[in-house]
VEXDREN-2710 file (C-alpha; in Angstrom, 1 decimal):
% VEXDREN-2710
k/r/px/py/pz
1/UNK/14.7/12.7/-11.2
2/UNK/15.0/14.3/-7.7
3/UNK/17.5/12.5/-5.5
4/UNK/17.7/12.2/-1.6
5/UNK/20.4/13.3/0.7
6/UNK/18.9/11.3/3.5
7/UNK/15.5/9.6/3.8
8/UNK/13.8/9.3/7.2
9/UNK/11.2/6.8/8.2
10/UNK/8.7/7.5/11.2
11/UNK/7.9/4.2/12.0
12/UNK/9.3/0.9/11.1
13/UNK/6.5/-1.6/11.2
14/UNK/5.8/-4.0/8.4
15/UNK/5.0/-1.2/6.0
16/UNK/8.0/0.8/7.0
17/UNK/10.3/-2.3/6.8
18/UNK/8.9/-3.0/3.4
19/UNK/9.7/0.4/1.8
20/UNK/13.1/0.3/3.4
21/UNK/13.8/-3.1/2.0
22/UNK/12.4/-2.1/-1.6
23/UNK/14.6/0.9/-1.4
24/UNK/17.7/-0.8/-0.7
25/UNK/17.0/-3.4/-3.2
26/UNK/16.3/-1.2/-6.1
27/UNK/19.7/0.8/-5.4
28/UNK/18.0/3.9/-5.4
29/UNK/19.5/4.7/-2.0
30/UNK/22.1/3.2/0.2
31/UNK/21.8/2.1/3.9
32/UNK/23.8/5.0/5.0
33/UNK/21.1/7.4/3.9
34/UNK/18.2/5.9/5.7
35/UNK/17.4/6.5/9.4
36/UNK/14.2/5.3/11.0
37/UNK/12.5/5.8/14.3
38/UNK/10.8/3.0/16.0
39/UNK/9.5/2.6/19.8
40/UNK/10.0/-1.2/19.9
41/UNK/13.7/-1.9/21.0
42/UNK/13.5/-5.4/19.6
43/UNK/12.3/-4.2/16.2
44/UNK/14.9/-1.3/15.9
45/UNK/17.8/-4.0/16.6
46/UNK/16.2/-6.4/14.2
47/UNK/15.9/-4.0/11.3
48/UNK/19.3/-2.6/11.9
49/UNK/21.0/-5.9/11.8
50/UNK/19.1/-7.0/8.6
51/UNK/19.5/-4.0/6.6
52/UNK/22.3/-1.9/8.1
53/UNK/20.3/1.4/8.4
54/UNK/20.4/3.8/11.4
55/UNK/17.7/2.9/14.0
56/UNK/16.8/5.4/16.8
57/UNK/13.9/5.7/19.3
58/UNK/13.3/9.6/18.7
59/UNK/11.0/10.9/15.8
60/UNK/12.2/14.3/16.0
61/UNK/16.0/13.2/15.9
62/UNK/15.1/10.9/12.9
63/UNK/13.7/13.6/10.8
64/UNK/15.8/16.6/11.8
65/UNK/18.5/16.1/8.7
66/UNK/16.2/14.4/6.1
67/UNK/14.9/15.8/2.9
68/UNK/12.3/13.1/2.6
69/UNK/10.3/11.8/5.5
70/UNK/7.8/8.9/5.2
71/UNK/5.3/8.7/7.9
72/UNK/4.6/5.2/8.2
73/UNK/2.4/5.2/11.3
74/UNK/-1.3/4.4/12.0
75/UNK/-4.0/7.0/11.1
76/UNK/-5.0/6.9/14.8
77/UNK/-1.5/8.7/15.9
78/UNK/-0.7/10.6/12.9
79/UNK/-1.8/14.0/14.5
80/UNK/0.4/13.4/17.6
81/UNK/3.3/12.4/15.5
82/UNK/2.9/15.4/13.2
83/UNK/3.0/17.9/16.3
84/UNK/5.9/15.9/17.7
85/UNK/7.9/16.2/14.4
86/UNK/7.0/19.4/12.9
87/UNK/9.4/21.7/14.7
88/UNK/12.4/19.3/13.8
89/UNK/11.7/19.2/10.0
90/UNK/14.3/21.0/7.5
91/UNK/12.2/23.7/5.5
92/UNK/12.3/22.2/2.2
93/UNK/11.5/18.5/3.4
94/UNK/9.2/16.3/1.3
95/UNK/6.7/14.3/3.7
96/UNK/5.1/11.1/2.3
97/UNK/2.0/10.0/4.6
98/UNK/0.6/6.3/4.4
99/UNK/-2.1/6.8/7.1
100/UNK/-5.2/5.6/5.7
101/UNK/-7.9/8.3/5.5
102/UNK/-6.0/11.3/6.8
103/UNK/-6.3/14.2/4.4
104/UNK/-3.7/16.3/2.9
105/UNK/-5.0/19.5/4.1
106/UNK/-5.0/18.5/7.8
107/UNK/-1.3/17.2/7.3
108/UNK/-0.2/20.4/5.8
109/UNK/-2.1/22.6/8.4
110/UNK/0.0/20.8/11.3
111/UNK/3.2/20.9/9.2
112/UNK/2.8/24.6/8.5
113/UNK/3.5/27.0/5.7
114/UNK/5.8/25.6/2.9
115/UNK/5.0/21.7/3.7
116/UNK/5.3/19.8/0.7
117/UNK/3.0/16.7/1.3
118/UNK/2.4/13.4/-0.8
119/UNK/-0.3/11.1/0.2
120/UNK/0.1/7.4/-0.5
121/UNK/-2.4/4.6/0.0
122/UNK/-0.4/1.4/-0.5
123/UNK/-1.2/-2.3/0.3
124/UNK/0.4/-5.2/2.2
125/UNK/1.8/-6.9/-0.9
126/UNK/4.7/-4.3/-0.6
127/UNK/6.0/-6.7/1.7
128/UNK/7.0/-9.1/-1.0
129/UNK/7.7/-6.4/-3.8
130/UNK/4.2/-6.6/-5.2
131/UNK/2.4/-3.9/-3.9
132/UNK/-0.2/-1.7/-5.4
133/UNK/-0.2/2.1/-4.3
134/UNK/-2.1/5.3/-5.3
135/UNK/-0.5/8.9/-4.7
136/UNK/-1.7/12.3/-4.4
137/UNK/0.2/15.4/-4.2
138/UNK/-0.7/18.4/-1.9
139/UNK/-1.0/21.9/-2.8
140/UNK/2.5/22.5/-2.7
141/UNK/3.9/19.3/-4.1
142/UNK/5.9/19.7/-7.2
143/UNK/5.8/17.3/-10.3
144/UNK/9.4/16.0/-9.2
145/UNK/7.8/15.2/-5.7
146/UNK/5.4/13.0/-7.2
147/UNK/8.0/11.4/-9.3
148/UNK/10.2/10.9/-6.2
149/UNK/7.2/9.3/-4.3
150/UNK/6.4/6.9/-7.4
151/UNK/10.1/6.0/-7.3
152/UNK/9.7/5.1/-3.7
153/UNK/6.9/2.9/-4.0
154/UNK/7.6/1.5/-7.4
155/UNK/10.7/-0.3/-5.5
156/UNK/8.0/-2.5/-3.8
157/UNK/5.6/-2.9/-6.7
158/UNK/3.7/-0.3/-8.9
159/UNK/2.1/3.0/-8.5
160/UNK/-0.3/5.5/-10.0
161/UNK/-0.9/9.1/-9.3
162/UNK/-4.5/10.3/-8.8
163/UNK/-6.6/13.1/-7.6
164/UNK/-7.0/12.7/-3.7
165/UNK/-10.6/12.4/-3.7
166/UNK/-9.8/9.1/-5.1
167/UNK/-7.8/7.7/-2.8
168/UNK/-10.6/6.5/-0.4
169/UNK/-11.5/4.2/-3.4
170/UNK/-8.2/3.1/-3.7
171/UNK/-8.3/2.1/0.0
172/UNK/-11.4/0.2/-0.8
173/UNK/-10.0/-1.5/-4.0
174/UNK/-6.4/-2.1/-3.5
175/UNK/-5.6/-1.1/-0.1
176/UNK/-8.2/-3.7/1.5
177/UNK/-8.3/-6.0/-1.6
178/UNK/-5.7/-8.5/-0.5
179/UNK/-8.0/-9.5/2.5
180/UNK/-10.8/-10.3/-0.3
181/UNK/-8.2/-12.4/-2.6
182/UNK/-6.9/-14.3/0.8
183/UNK/-10.6/-15.1/1.5
184/UNK/-10.9/-16.4/-2.4
185/UNK/-7.6/-18.3/-1.8
186/UNK/-8.8/-20.0/1.3
187/UNK/-12.2/-20.8/0.0
188/UNK/-10.8/-22.3/-3.2
189/UNK/-8.4/-24.4/-1.0
190/UNK/-11.4/-25.7/1.2
191/UNK/-13.1/-26.6/-2.1
192/UNK/-10.1/-28.3/-3.2
193/UNK/-10.0/-30.5/0.1
194/UNK/-13.6/-31.2/-0.3
195/UNK/-13.2/-32.8/-3.7
196/UNK/-10.2/-34.9/-2.4
197/UNK/-7.0/-32.8/-2.5
198/UNK/-4.6/-32.6/0.5
199/UNK/-4.6/-29.3/2.4
200/UNK/-1.0/-28.5/1.3
201/UNK/-1.7/-29.2/-2.5
202/UNK/-5.2/-27.5/-2.2
203/UNK/-3.4/-24.4/-1.0
204/UNK/-0.5/-24.4/-3.3
205/UNK/-2.8/-24.8/-6.5
206/UNK/-5.1/-22.1/-5.2
207/UNK/-2.4/-19.5/-4.5
208/UNK/-0.7/-20.2/-8.0
209/UNK/-4.0/-19.9/-9.9
210/UNK/-4.5/-16.5/-8.5
211/UNK/-1.1/-15.5/-9.0
212/UNK/-1.2/-16.8/-12.6
213/UNK/-4.6/-15.2/-13.5
214/UNK/-3.2/-11.9/-12.1
215/UNK/-0.2/-12.1/-14.3
216/UNK/-2.1/-12.8/-17.2
217/UNK/-4.1/-9.7/-16.9
218/UNK/-1.1/-7.7/-16.5
219/UNK/1.2/-9.0/-19.1
220/UNK/-1.3/-9.5/-21.8
221/UNK/-3.5/-6.2/-20.8
222/UNK/-6.4/-7.9/-22.3
223/UNK/-9.6/-7.4/-20.5
224/UNK/-10.3/-10.0/-17.8
225/UNK/-13.7/-10.6/-19.2
226/UNK/-12.2/-11.9/-22.6
227/UNK/-9.5/-14.0/-20.6
228/UNK/-12.4/-15.5/-18.8
229/UNK/-14.0/-16.6/-22.0
230/UNK/-10.8/-18.1/-23.2
231/UNK/-11.1/-20.5/-20.3
232/UNK/-14.7/-21.2/-20.8
233/UNK/-15.2/-23.7/-23.6
234/UNK/-18.6/-24.6/-24.7
235/UNK/-20.2/-27.0/-22.3
236/UNK/-17.2/-27.3/-20.2
237/UNK/-16.4/-27.3/-16.5
238/UNK/-15.4/-23.5/-16.3
239/UNK/-18.6/-22.0/-17.8
240/UNK/-20.6/-24.4/-15.5
241/UNK/-18.6/-23.0/-12.4
242/UNK/-19.0/-19.4/-13.8
243/UNK/-22.8/-20.0/-13.7
244/UNK/-22.8/-21.0/-10.3
245/UNK/-20.7/-18.0/-9.3
246/UNK/-23.1/-15.7/-10.9
247/UNK/-26.0/-17.4/-9.1
248/UNK/-24.2/-16.7/-5.6
249/UNK/-23.6/-13.1/-6.5
250/UNK/-20.1/-13.1/-6.5
251/UNK/-19.5/-10.1/-8.7
252/UNK/-22.2/-7.9/-6.5
253/UNK/-20.5/-8.9/-3.3
254/UNK/-17.0/-7.7/-4.4
255/UNK/-18.4/-4.5/-5.7
256/UNK/-20.3/-4.1/-2.3
257/UNK/-17.0/-5.1/-0.2
258/UNK/-15.2/-2.2/-2.3
259/UNK/-17.9/0.1/-1.6
260/UNK/-18.3/-0.4/1.9
261/UNK/-14.5/-0.1/2.5
262/UNK/-14.4/3.1/0.5
263/UNK/-17.1/4.5/2.7
264/UNK/-15.1/3.5/5.9
265/UNK/-12.1/5.1/4.8
266/UNK/-14.0/8.3/4.5
267/UNK/-15.3/7.7/7.9
268/UNK/-11.9/7.4/9.5
269/UNK/-10.5/10.4/7.7
270/UNK/-13.3/12.4/9.3
271/UNK/-15.7/12.4/6.4
272/UNK/-19.3/11.7/6.8
273/UNK/-19.1/8.3/4.8
274/UNK/-21.3/9.4/1.9
275/UNK/-20.2/9.0/-1.5
276/UNK/-19.2/12.0/-3.3
END
């Protein structure tokens, strides 16, 4: 497994902080080997105090001695950041970008010859160590680069390596997916209140139900349909409720949501938004 002499984060917002926290918690890297750049002084001070890592304002200074650089910035400013840090990067640096929709080819072009790039699509659950991340390597990324990227993102959840053409689909499914599930939890909670539960009890039961169902799928590796059938006894409450969900078009609505989010990811990346 490839190791790091120094890891630099360009951007230390929610996702950057989550990755710093995960790497430190995993023991894969110590705080003395992490440096991060962040424009907000208050955020720099808070992260430095909480995690013991070096925080600075300058992006070029942050990446100058790093052999792994994580670009944890919004896609709207990625090109500007790439132009800023490119002259300061070491020759053999590995660059990981989490900017949604920004293609590897464009990143490689701005970084110049020899750039080793991995593109990642994580989700917000990285903040609690339960993220889901899709990874794709660029033209010059080595197998050990992808292995290192997986090590980084597995420290805050799980990751899969895919062809880059599938990362927009990852954005539509797991990248945007927590928003869909938050809405499900909120709706279930409202339903609980309607049938007499307190708001707090409804929220707690709804969230734990979603968590428990997901854990069952992951740990048993059973098909979700089979697990659903285990709950739906003949003539019972669950099958009556499932019938109502089918009438309301739950499956179709979720499929459409993932599809439209995938199309939007392509548009943000400069594509035409048409399915490929």
